C-alpha positions as CSV (number, residue, x, y, z in Angstrom):
1,M,-8.4,-20.1,11.9
2,H,-8.0,-19.9,8.1
3,A,-5.4,-20.9,5.7
4,P,-3.9,-18.0,3.6
5,M,-4.4,-18.0,-0.1
6,N,-1.3,-17.5,-2.2
7,R,-1.1,-16.3,-5.8
8,E,1.7,-14.9,-7.9
9,T,1.0,-12.0,-10.2
10,V,3.8,-11.8,-12.8
11,M,4.5,-8.4,-14.2
12,S,7.5,-10.3,-15.6
13,R,10.8,-10.5,-13.7
14,A,13.5,-8.0,-13.0
15,R,16.5,-8.7,-15.2
16,D,19.1,-8.5,-12.4
17,D,16.9,-8.3,-9.3
18,P,14.9,-11.6,-9.2
19,E,13.6,-11.2,-5.7
20,P,9.8,-11.0,-5.8
21,I,7.7,-8.5,-4.1
22,L,5.4,-10.0,-1.4
23,L,2.0,-8.4,-1.2
24,T,-0.1,-9.4,1.8
25,I,-3.8,-8.4,2.2
26,F,-5.2,-9.0,5.7
27,S,-8.2,-8.1,7.9
28,A,-8.5,-7.4,11.7
29,L,-12.2,-8.1,11.6
30,G,-13.2,-10.4,14.4
31,R,-9.7,-11.1,15.7
32,E,-9.9,-9.7,19.2
33,A,-9.4,-13.2,20.7
34,E,-6.1,-13.5,18.9
35,I,-4.6,-10.3,20.5
36,P,-2.9,-12.0,23.5
37,R,-1.2,-14.5,21.2
38,L,-0.1,-11.9,18.7
39,L,1.4,-9.7,21.4
40,T,3.8,-12.5,22.4
41,M,5.8,-11.8,19.3
42,F,6.2,-8.0,20.1
43,S,9.0,-6.3,21.9
44,E,8.4,-5.1,25.4
45,S,8.1,-1.5,24.2
46,E,5.7,-2.5,21.5
47,R,3.5,-4.4,23.9
48,A,3.2,-1.4,26.1
49,R,2.5,0.9,23.2
50,F,0.0,-1.3,21.2
51,S,-1.9,-2.5,24.3
52,Q,-3.1,1.0,24.9
53,H,-3.4,2.0,21.2
54,H,-6.7,3.5,20.1
55,G,-8.1,0.9,17.7
56,R,-6.0,-1.7,19.3
57,E,-7.3,-4.6,17.3
58,N,-6.3,-3.1,13.9
59,A,-2.9,-1.8,15.3
60,V,-1.9,-5.2,16.8
61,V,-3.0,-7.3,13.8
62,T,-1.1,-4.9,11.4
63,R,2.2,-5.0,13.4
64,A,1.9,-8.8,13.9
65,T,1.3,-9.3,10.2
66,L,4.3,-7.2,9.4
67,R,6.4,-9.3,11.7
68,Q,5.2,-12.5,10.0
69,V,5.9,-11.1,6.5
70,L,9.4,-9.9,7.5
71,S,10.0,-13.3,9.2
72,S,9.4,-15.1,5.8
73,L,11.8,-12.8,4.0
74,L,14.6,-12.7,6.7
75,R,14.1,-16.4,7.6
76,T,14.0,-15.7,11.3
77,E,11.4,-15.9,14.1
78,P,8.8,-13.0,14.0
79,G,9.6,-12.2,17.6
80,G,13.3,-11.9,16.9
81,I,13.0,-9.0,14.4
82,V,14.0,-5.5,15.6
83,I,11.7,-2.8,14.2
84,E,12.6,0.9,14.8
85,N,11.3,4.2,13.5
86,D,13.5,6.3,11.2
87,A,13.9,10.1,11.4
88,H,10.6,10.5,9.5
89,G,8.7,8.1,11.9
90,R,8.6,5.3,9.4
91,P,9.1,1.7,10.7
92,R,12.3,0.0,9.5
93,A,13.7,-3.5,10.2
94,V,17.1,-3.6,11.7
95,A,18.6,-6.6,10.0
96,R,21.8,-7.8,8.3
97,R,19.9,-8.5,5.1
98,R,18.4,-5.5,3.3
99,V,14.6,-5.5,3.4
100,E,12.2,-2.8,2.1
101,F,8.5,-2.6,3.1
102,S,5.5,-0.4,3.2
103,V,2.4,-0.7,5.3
104,T,-1.2,0.7,5.0
105,H,-4.5,0.1,6.6
106,T,-8.0,1.5,6.3
107,A,-11.1,0.4,8.3
108,H,-10.5,-3.2,9.2
109,V,-8.3,-4.1,6.1
110,G,-4.6,-3.7,5.7
111,A,-1.9,-4.4,3.1
112,I,1.9,-4.9,3.4
113,I,4.4,-4.9,0.5
114,A,7.9,-6.1,1.1
115,T,11.0,-7.3,-0.7
116,T,14.7,-8.0,-0.1
117,G,15.4,-6.7,-3.6
118,R,17.0,-3.2,-4.2
119,L,13.7,-1.5,-4.8
120,A,11.8,1.5,-3.4
121,L,8.3,0.5,-2.3
122,G,5.1,2.4,-1.3
123,I,1.5,1.2,-0.8
124,D,-1.7,2.9,0.0
125,L,-5.2,1.5,0.4
126,E,-8.5,3.4,1.0
127,W,-12.1,2.5,1.6
128,R,-14.2,3.7,-1.3
129,G,-17.0,4.6,1.1
130,R,-14.7,7.3,2.7
131,V,-15.6,9.8,0.0
132,K,-19.3,8.9,-0.6
133,P,-20.7,11.3,2.1
134,W,-18.6,14.2,0.8
135,T,-20.5,17.0,-1.0
136,D,-19.5,17.9,-4.5
137,D,-17.9,21.1,-3.1
138,A,-15.9,19.1,-0.6
139,V,-14.6,16.8,-3.4
140,A,-13.6,19.9,-5.4
141,R,-11.8,21.5,-2.5
142,M,-9.8,18.3,-1.9
143,A,-9.0,18.1,-5.6
144,R,-7.6,21.7,-5.5
145,R,-5.4,20.7,-2.6
146,C,-4.1,17.5,-4.0
147,L,-4.0,17.7,-7.8
148,T,-1.7,19.5,-10.2
149,T,-3.0,22.3,-12.4
150,D,-3.3,19.9,-15.4
151,E,-4.8,17.2,-13.3
152,R,-7.5,19.7,-12.0
153,T,-8.3,20.6,-15.6
154,E,-8.8,16.9,-16.4
155,F,-10.8,16.5,-13.2
156,D,-13.1,19.3,-14.1
157,T,-14.1,17.5,-17.3
158,L,-15.4,14.5,-15.4
159,R,-19.1,13.9,-14.5
160,D,-19.9,14.4,-10.8
161,D,-20.5,10.7,-10.4
162,E,-16.9,10.0,-11.7
163,K,-15.1,12.5,-9.6
164,R,-15.0,10.7,-6.3
165,N,-13.5,7.6,-7.7
166,A,-11.0,9.6,-9.8
167,F,-10.0,11.6,-6.8
168,L,-9.5,8.5,-4.6
169,R,-7.5,6.8,-7.3
170,A,-5.2,9.8,-7.7
171,W,-4.8,10.1,-3.9
172,T,-3.8,6.4,-3.5
173,R,-1.3,6.6,-6.4
174,K,0.3,9.7,-5.0
175,E,0.5,8.5,-1.4
176,A,2.0,5.2,-2.5
177,F,4.5,7.1,-4.7
178,L,5.5,9.5,-1.9
179,K,5.9,6.7,0.5
180,A,8.3,4.9,-1.9
181,L,10.2,8.1,-2.5
182,G,10.6,8.4,1.3
183,T,9.2,11.9,1.8
184,G,5.6,11.0,2.5
185,L,3.2,13.9,2.7
186,T,6.0,16.4,3.4
187,T,6.1,16.6,-0.4
188,P,2.7,18.3,-1.4
189,M,0.6,16.0,-3.6
190,R,-0.1,18.9,-5.9
191,H,3.6,18.9,-6.8
192,V,3.4,15.4,-8.3
193,H,1.6,14.7,-11.5
194,L,0.5,11.1,-12.0
195,G,-2.7,11.6,-14.0
196,L,-6.3,10.5,-13.4
197,G,-6.8,7.9,-16.1
198,D,-6.4,4.2,-16.2
199,I,-2.8,4.6,-17.4
200,P,-0.9,7.0,-15.2
201,D,0.9,10.0,-16.7
202,L,4.2,10.4,-14.7
203,R,5.4,13.7,-16.1
204,Q,5.9,16.0,-13.1
205,L,8.0,14.3,-10.4
206,P,10.2,15.8,-7.6
207,A,13.9,15.9,-8.2
208,P,14.7,12.9,-5.8
209,A,12.5,10.7,-8.0
210,Q,14.5,11.4,-11.2
211,G,17.1,8.7,-10.4
212,W,14.6,5.9,-10.5
213,A,12.5,4.0,-13.0
214,W,9.0,3.9,-11.6
215,R,6.1,1.4,-11.9
216,L,2.6,2.0,-10.6
217,L,0.2,-0.8,-9.9
218,D,-3.4,-0.3,-9.1
219,L,-5.0,-2.4,-6.4
220,D,-8.7,-3.3,-6.0
221,V,-9.9,-5.3,-3.0
222,R,-13.4,-6.6,-2.4
223,H,-14.6,-8.1,0.9
224,T,-17.5,-10.3,0.1
225,P,-20.7,-10.2,2.3
226,A,-20.3,-13.8,3.3
227,A,-17.1,-12.9,5.1
228,C,-18.6,-10.1,7.1
229,E,-19.5,-10.4,10.7
230,P,-22.3,-10.4,11.5
231,A,-23.4,-11.8,8.2
232,G,-25.0,-9.3,5.9
233,D,-24.0,-6.3,8.0
234,T,-24.0,-3.5,5.5
235,A,-22.0,-1.3,7.9
236,V,-18.9,-3.3,7.4
237,P,-16.6,-1.7,4.7
238,R,-16.2,-4.0,1.8
239,D,-14.8,-2.2,-1.2
240,F,-11.3,-0.7,-1.3
241,L,-8.9,0.6,-3.8
242,G,-5.3,1.3,-3.6
243,A,-1.9,1.6,-5.4
244,I,1.6,0.3,-5.2
245,A,4.6,2.3,-6.3
246,V,7.8,0.5,-7.2
247,G,11.1,2.3,-7.9
248,L,14.2,0.7,-9.4
249,P,17.5,2.7,-9.6
250,R,18.0,3.8,-13.2
251,G,21.6,3.0,-13.1
252,R,20.8,-0.7,-12.9
253,T,18.8,-0.6,-16.2
254,G,21.0,1.6,-18.4
255,G,18.9,4.7,-17.6
256,L,16.0,3.4,-19.7
257,A,12.5,4.6,-18.9
258,E,11.0,1.2,-19.9
259,P,13.6,-1.4,-18.9
260,E,13.4,-5.1,-18.7
261,A,13.4,-4.6,-15.0
262,D,9.8,-5.6,-14.5
263,I,8.5,-7.1,-11.4
264,T,6.9,-10.2,-9.8
265,V,4.2,-9.6,-7.2
266,R,3.5,-12.7,-5.0
267,L,0.1,-12.2,-3.4
268,T,-1.1,-13.7,-0.1
269,I,-4.7,-13.1,1.0
270,D,-4.5,-13.6,4.7
271,A,-8.3,-13.5,5.3
272,P,-11.3,-15.3,4.1
273,G,-13.8,-13.8,1.7
274,F,-11.5,-11.4,-0.2
275,E,-11.1,-10.9,-3.9
276,V,-7.9,-8.9,-4.9
277,S,-6.8,-7.7,-8.3
278,V,-3.4,-6.1,-9.1
279,T,-3.2,-4.1,-12.4
280,D,0.1,-2.9,-13.9
281,S,-1.1,0.5,-14.7
282,G,2.0,2.2,-16.0
283,S,5.7,3.0,-15.8
284,R,8.3,5.7,-16.3
């Protein structure tokens, strides 16, 4: 067993919404022996579903970690929380107290972002190695599907060795944003302009996004070799990048695009051998 690391990353605080955002990074690597214990906090229907789930270890660890995060926010036992799927298939906690969360996982690593504040939240995390085997033509095809016209123009100016990382950064920002918006991939990514640079350019957003002030945070996660099992196994994914989208209703900030309604992210690294950085990459 290991003790979680906790760190607070202050993007300054919301003026009238002081509840922090909890960000938890976790790994399912080598946790098969914990599965029977983790399943005890699941509902009967969850146990039946997750026991047969393809990639059971990742699925069970992810749902158990979600229950533990919600438990800390709602101040109740993890097993006492009711989680249901909404009309879009997204999990939601049925509770008297408002709670917002978003979940992502890739390879053996996952991330959960949650708050009881009145915020819209979305998160995405991807393994950098996912795009390494792609041919240059495959990267270009995906860019045409996912980027706006102006983003594709910017993309075409990049060197070939820059395009994979730029594409993956754009993908994670857009997926996190669309999760926060509540539409997911039913809204085509090519209809959302967030830019490819270090500082996002939020200038083409769907109509439902107009009533919110948005913050985008970039996320970089490194799993050090010492934490891999077996030690030194180069097949274990180690480098990940992601994004967090946070929306605050504009009416609460006087309609300003750059309000004092900044945020506090409280980071928990619930696995050994991880290095995590969170960068406040831009707002609108």
